C-alpha positions as CSV (number, residue, x, y, z in Angstrom):
1,M,21.3,-154.4,43.1
2,K,19.7,-151.8,40.8
3,F,18.0,-150.2,43.7
4,T,21.4,-150.2,45.7
5,I,23.2,-148.6,42.9
6,L,20.4,-145.9,42.4
7,F,20.4,-145.2,46.1
8,F,24.3,-144.7,45.9
9,V,24.3,-142.3,43.0
10,I,21.4,-140.2,44.6
11,F,23.2,-140.1,48.0
12,F,26.5,-139.0,46.4
13,F,24.7,-136.2,44.4
14,V,22.9,-134.8,47.4
15,V,26.3,-134.8,49.5
16,Y,27.9,-132.9,46.6
17,Q,25.4,-130.3,46.5
18,V,25.5,-129.9,50.4
19,N,29.2,-129.6,50.7
20,S,29.9,-127.5,47.7
21,A,28.3,-124.0,47.9
22,T,28.1,-122.1,44.5
23,L,27.4,-118.7,43.3
24,F,26.9,-118.0,39.7
25,W,25.9,-114.6,37.8
26,E,25.9,-113.3,34.6
27,A,28.6,-110.5,33.5
28,E,25.9,-108.0,32.5
29,K,24.0,-108.4,36.1
30,F,26.2,-105.7,37.7
31,T,25.1,-103.5,40.5
32,A,26.8,-100.4,39.4
33,K,29.2,-99.1,36.7
34,N,31.7,-96.4,36.2
35,G,32.7,-94.9,32.7
36,D,31.7,-95.9,29.1
37,N,34.5,-98.0,27.9
38,I,33.0,-101.5,29.3
39,K,30.2,-102.2,26.9
40,M,27.4,-104.7,27.0
41,L,27.3,-106.5,23.8
42,N,25.1,-108.9,22.0
43,V,25.9,-112.1,20.0
44,P,26.6,-112.5,17.1
45,Y,29.3,-109.9,17.6
46,N,32.1,-109.0,15.1
47,A,35.1,-108.5,17.2
48,L,38.3,-106.5,16.0
49,G,41.3,-108.7,16.2
50,T,44.8,-107.5,17.2
51,A,46.6,-107.5,14.0
52,D,50.1,-106.7,15.6
53,Q,49.5,-110.2,17.4
54,G,48.4,-112.0,14.5
55,V,44.9,-112.2,15.6
56,A,42.4,-111.6,12.7
57,N,38.8,-110.2,13.1
58,Y,36.5,-112.7,14.6
59,V,32.8,-113.3,15.5
60,I,31.6,-114.1,18.9
61,S,28.8,-116.4,18.3
62,E,27.4,-117.5,21.5
63,A,27.3,-116.1,25.1
64,S,25.5,-117.0,28.1
65,G,22.1,-115.3,27.8
66,N,23.4,-114.1,24.4
67,T,25.0,-111.0,26.3
68,F,28.4,-110.2,27.5
69,M,30.5,-107.4,28.7
70,G,33.9,-106.3,27.3
71,V,36.0,-103.2,26.1
72,P,36.1,-103.4,22.4
73,N,39.5,-103.3,20.6
74,D,38.6,-99.9,18.9
75,L,38.3,-98.2,22.1
76,P,41.5,-97.0,24.4
77,G,41.9,-99.2,27.1
78,S,42.6,-98.3,30.7
79,A,40.2,-95.3,31.0
80,G,39.0,-96.1,34.4
81,S,35.7,-98.0,33.5
82,W,34.5,-100.5,36.3
83,L,31.4,-102.7,37.0
84,K,30.7,-103.6,40.5
85,Y,29.0,-106.7,41.6
86,E,27.3,-107.2,45.0
87,L,27.3,-110.6,46.3
88,N,25.7,-112.3,49.1
89,I,28.2,-115.2,50.4
90,P,25.9,-117.9,52.3
91,S,28.5,-119.5,54.3
92,A,31.9,-118.5,55.7
93,G,35.1,-120.3,54.3
94,D,37.3,-120.6,51.3
95,W,35.9,-119.7,48.1
96,Y,37.3,-120.0,44.7
97,L,36.5,-117.2,42.0
98,W,36.3,-117.9,38.4
99,G,35.4,-115.9,35.4
100,K,34.6,-116.7,31.7
101,F,36.7,-114.6,29.3
102,I,37.9,-114.2,25.9
103,A,41.4,-113.2,25.8
104,P,42.8,-113.7,22.4
105,S,46.4,-112.5,22.7
106,V,49.2,-111.0,25.1
107,A,47.8,-107.5,24.2
108,D,44.5,-108.2,25.3
109,N,44.6,-110.7,28.2
110,S,44.0,-108.9,31.4
111,V,41.7,-106.9,33.7
112,F,42.0,-105.2,37.1
113,W,40.2,-106.7,39.9
114,G,39.3,-105.8,43.6
115,F,37.5,-107.5,46.2
116,D,35.7,-105.7,49.2
117,I,37.0,-102.2,48.5
118,A,35.1,-98.8,48.0
119,D,34.2,-97.2,44.7
120,A,37.0,-94.7,45.0
121,E,39.5,-97.5,45.3
122,A,38.6,-99.2,42.2
123,V,41.2,-97.7,39.8
124,S,43.4,-98.9,36.9
125,A,46.3,-99.6,38.9
126,D,48.2,-102.6,40.6
127,N,48.4,-101.6,44.2
128,D,47.3,-102.8,47.7
129,K,43.8,-102.7,46.8
130,V,43.4,-103.7,43.0
131,D,45.1,-106.5,41.4
132,I,45.9,-107.6,37.9
133,W,43.8,-110.8,36.8
134,D,45.7,-112.5,34.0
135,F,44.7,-114.8,31.1
136,F,47.5,-117.0,29.7
137,E,49.9,-114.4,30.6
138,A,52.7,-116.8,31.5
139,E,55.1,-117.8,28.7
140,S,54.3,-121.3,29.1
141,L,50.4,-120.8,28.7
142,R,50.6,-118.4,25.6
143,V,50.0,-121.3,23.3
144,N,46.7,-121.5,24.7
145,Y,45.4,-118.3,23.5
146,T,42.0,-118.4,21.6
147,T,38.9,-116.5,20.5
148,K,36.7,-118.8,22.4
149,W,35.5,-118.7,26.0
150,V,37.6,-119.9,28.6
151,W,37.0,-120.0,32.3
152,F,40.0,-118.6,34.7
153,R,40.5,-118.7,38.2
154,A,41.3,-115.3,39.8
155,N,44.8,-114.8,40.1
156,S,47.4,-111.9,40.8
157,R,50.3,-110.5,38.9
158,N,52.4,-109.7,41.8
159,G,51.2,-111.9,44.5
160,A,50.9,-109.3,47.2
161,P,49.4,-107.8,49.0
162,F,45.9,-107.9,48.1
163,F,45.7,-111.5,46.8
164,P,48.6,-113.9,46.9
165,G,47.6,-116.3,44.2
166,R,49.7,-116.1,41.1
167,E,48.5,-117.1,37.9
168,L,50.6,-120.4,37.5
169,D,49.6,-121.1,41.2
170,Q,45.9,-121.5,40.4
171,Y,46.6,-124.1,37.7
172,G,47.8,-126.6,40.4
173,D,46.1,-128.8,43.0
174,N,46.2,-126.3,45.6
175,P,44.9,-123.0,44.3
176,T,44.6,-119.9,46.4
177,P,41.0,-119.0,47.7
178,L,39.3,-115.9,49.0
179,N,38.6,-116.5,52.6
180,L,35.3,-115.0,53.3
181,S,33.0,-114.4,56.2
182,A,29.0,-115.0,55.4
183,G,27.1,-112.1,54.0
184,K,27.7,-109.1,51.6
185,H,30.8,-108.5,49.8
186,V,31.7,-106.8,46.5
187,L,33.6,-107.6,43.5
188,Y,35.0,-104.9,41.0
189,I,36.1,-105.7,37.5
190,I,38.1,-102.7,36.2
191,E,39.5,-102.2,32.6
192,R,43.0,-102.6,31.8
193,E,43.2,-103.7,28.1
194,A,41.0,-103.4,25.0
195,G,40.0,-106.5,23.4
196,V,39.0,-108.5,26.6
197,Y,35.5,-109.7,26.9
198,F,33.7,-111.3,29.9
199,D,30.5,-113.5,30.1
200,S,30.0,-114.8,33.5
201,F,31.3,-115.5,36.9
202,L,31.4,-118.4,39.4
203,M,32.3,-118.8,42.9
204,I,32.6,-122.1,44.4
205,T,33.9,-123.8,47.8
206,D,35.1,-126.8,45.9
207,K,38.7,-126.2,45.0
208,A,38.7,-129.3,42.4
209,F,35.7,-128.1,40.5
210,D,36.8,-126.9,37.0
211,P,33.8,-125.1,35.0
212,N,35.9,-125.6,31.8
213,K,35.1,-129.5,32.3
214,N,31.4,-129.0,33.7
215,V,28.4,-127.2,32.3
216,I,27.3,-124.2,34.1
217,S,24.0,-122.8,33.2
218,P,22.4,-119.4,33.6
219,V,19.6,-118.8,36.1
220,N,17.3,-116.0,36.4
221,S,17.4,-114.5,39.9
222,K,14.9,-111.7,40.6
223,D,16.7,-108.8,42.4
224,K,19.7,-110.8,42.8
225,V,23.0,-111.3,41.0
226,T,23.8,-114.7,42.6
227,S,22.1,-118.1,42.8
228,T,22.8,-121.2,44.7
229,W,23.9,-124.4,43.1
230,G,20.7,-126.1,43.7
231,N,18.7,-123.4,41.8
232,I,21.4,-123.7,39.0
233,K,20.5,-127.5,38.7
234,Q,16.7,-126.9,39.0
235,S,17.0,-124.6,35.7
236,N,18.4,-127.2,33.6
């Protein structure tokens, strides 16, 4: 009986790994950058709050790899800084993009993002190439503001034409994916507001997986910004 139960557990785990491809990378492992407003920061970091939103100064005491990226609140936002991440997607299909952010108020809770665009198209604008990725922007979500790290699925402010998945859609049972071919792709994170910080990113083919409820560990990946789920599990 014990052998049967053990076999079932091992079999289930292997099937999950095969059917759920995953990429994970640290925010500081960017391929290229533009501008100086997006800073590489280390913990512990004394972050300025947003006084007019009732957010006092706070300390970011932990981050994956003890390092993270962000636009400090004493810098002007929307100056056009961006980070570029080159990704190698191992298999074609629907992929769900998550980012781990601190976004403590309505005044510092969004970035611009673009996928598979050119450097010249990575601008601080909501258009057909770049979208707004919101964090607790919807009125019903604002009670969740926090100075702690939270994983958010990629979303769209206006829903079209770049990415149709609006913020509230991404919290349901049928979130919008990126339908990708196997091979090379690029993600841009472009500043929009000061006071936003980001630590790491995750892409996964399992639409039900929630990194807020599961531990995602960093890996060291030589000359690459991405790693497979199997490599992540082996690093623990």
